C-alpha positions in Angstrom: 125.4 94.9 79.3 128.5 93.2 77.6 128.6 96.2 75.0 128.8 98.6 77.8 131.5 96.8 79.6 133.6 96.5 76.6 133.3 100.2 76.0 134.9 101.1 79.2 138.3 102.9 78.8 140.3 100.7 81.1 141.0 97.0 81.4 141.9 96.7 85.0 141.3 98.8 87.9 144.1 100.2 90.1 143.6 99.6 94.0 144.8 102.1 96.2 144.4 103.2 99.8 141.4 105.7 100.3 141.4 108.8 102.4 139.2 111.9 103.2 139.9 113.3 99.8 137.7 110.4 98.5 134.6 111.7 100.2 132.6 113.1 97.2 133.3 110.2 95.1 132.5 107.6 98.0 129.2 109.6 98.5 128.3 109.2 94.9 129.3 105.4 94.9 127.2 104.5 98.0 124.1 106.3 96.6 124.3 104.5 93.2 125.2 101.2 94.8 122.9 101.4 97.9 119.8 103.4 97.0 118.0 102.0 100.1 120.9 102.0 102.5 123.3 104.6 101.5 125.3 105.9 104.5 124.7 109.4 105.8 127.6 112.0 105.4 129.1 111.7 108.9 129.3 107.9 108.5 131.2 108.2 105.3 133.4 110.9 106.8 134.0 108.2 109.6 134.8 105.3 107.5 137.4 107.5 105.6 139.2 109.0 108.7 138.7 106.8 111.8 141.6 104.6 113.0 141.1 100.7 112.9 139.5 100.9 109.4 141.1 99.3 106.3 140.0 101.2 103.3 140.9 100.8 99.5 139.3 102.2 96.4 139.3 100.9 92.7 140.4 103.6 90.4 139.7 103.7 86.8 141.1 106.9 84.7 141.3 108.5 88.2 137.7 108.0 89.0 136.6 105.8 91.9 134.6 102.9 90.7 134.8 100.8 93.9 135.4 100.9 97.3 135.8 98.5 100.4 136.1 99.5 104.2 136.9 96.9 106.6 136.3 97.6 110.5 139.0 95.9 112.6 137.5 94.1 115.5 140.6 92.6 117.4 138.2 91.5 120.1 136.5 89.3 117.8 139.6 88.4 115.8 138.0 89.6 112.8 137.7 92.4 110.3 134.1 93.3 109.5 133.4 94.5 106.0 131.5 97.7 106.6 130.9 98.5 102.9 131.9 97.3 99.6 130.5 98.4 96.4 131.4 98.9 92.6 129.7 101.1 90.2 127.4 99.0 87.9 129.0 99.7 84.8 132.2 98.2 86.3 130.8 95.2 87.7 131.9 91.6 86.8 135.5 92.5 85.8 137.2 91.4 88.9 137.2 94.9 90.8 135.2 93.4 93.8 137.5 90.4 94.0 140.4 92.7 93.8 139.0 95.0 96.8 138.5 91.9 98.9 142.1 90.7 98.2 143.5 94.1 99.3 141.5 93.8 102.7 142.7 90.3 103.2 146.3 91.2 102.3 145.8 94.2 104.7 145.0 92.3 107.8 146.7 90.0 110.3 143.4 88.9 111.8 142.3 85.3 111.1 138.8 86.0 109.7 136.7 88.3 107.6 133.0 88.9 108.1 130.3 90.7 106.3 126.7 90.9 106.0 124.6 91.1 102.8 121.0 91.5 102.0 119.2 88.1 101.0 118.2 89.5 97.9 121.5 90.6 96.7 122.4 87.3 94.6 125.1 88.5 92.5 127.0 89.7 95.6 126.3 86.4 97.5 127.5 84.5 94.4 130.9 86.6 94.5 131.3 86.0 98.3 130.8 82.3 97.9 133.3 82.2 94.9 135.7 84.1 97.1 135.6 81.3 99.7 133.2 83.0 102.0 130.5 80.9 103.8 127.1 81.6 105.3 127.2 81.5 109.0 124.2 83.4 110.5 121.1 85.3 109.5 120.2 88.6 111.1 116.3 88.7 110.8 114.7 92.2 109.8 118.3 93.8 109.9 117.7 96.3 107.1 115.6 99.4 107.5 113.0 97.9 105.1 112.7 94.6 107.2 114.9 92.6 104.8 117.1 89.9 106.5 120.8 90.2 106.3 123.0 86.8 105.8 126.3 86.8 107.7 129.2 85.5 105.7 132.6 84.7 106.9 135.9 83.6 105.7 138.9 82.0 107.5 142.3 83.5 106.3 
């Protein structure tokens, strides 16, 4: 894995706002990152176009290698991370952390929340390193019956 990462053509990813023109790249990223849970096409269109969604992409050599969307829930005083993913060959380089920082900087709400599969240990480790803490569990949340851990960070 280290050899593959060192062969990548860019050292850092550029974080940019995402929009509807990123639909094809986002669809690919979702299918690669979430083979069990990738969103249907209409949900992807929504996350790229609906108001009250914070959305950023990580770009390397004009290719989307990561994406995050945060659903603004003013009534809860929180942004819910609807999805965050980084292509496997671009992981462990700070891309996920940079996407989180973009969402955190892009909101004036006091908290950010997210859910994650109990089996996704690398993501859980990242969230905890970024200051998120486990606050709840949603049992049998995912289609295959796996539980979701709820994480939250106060800004």
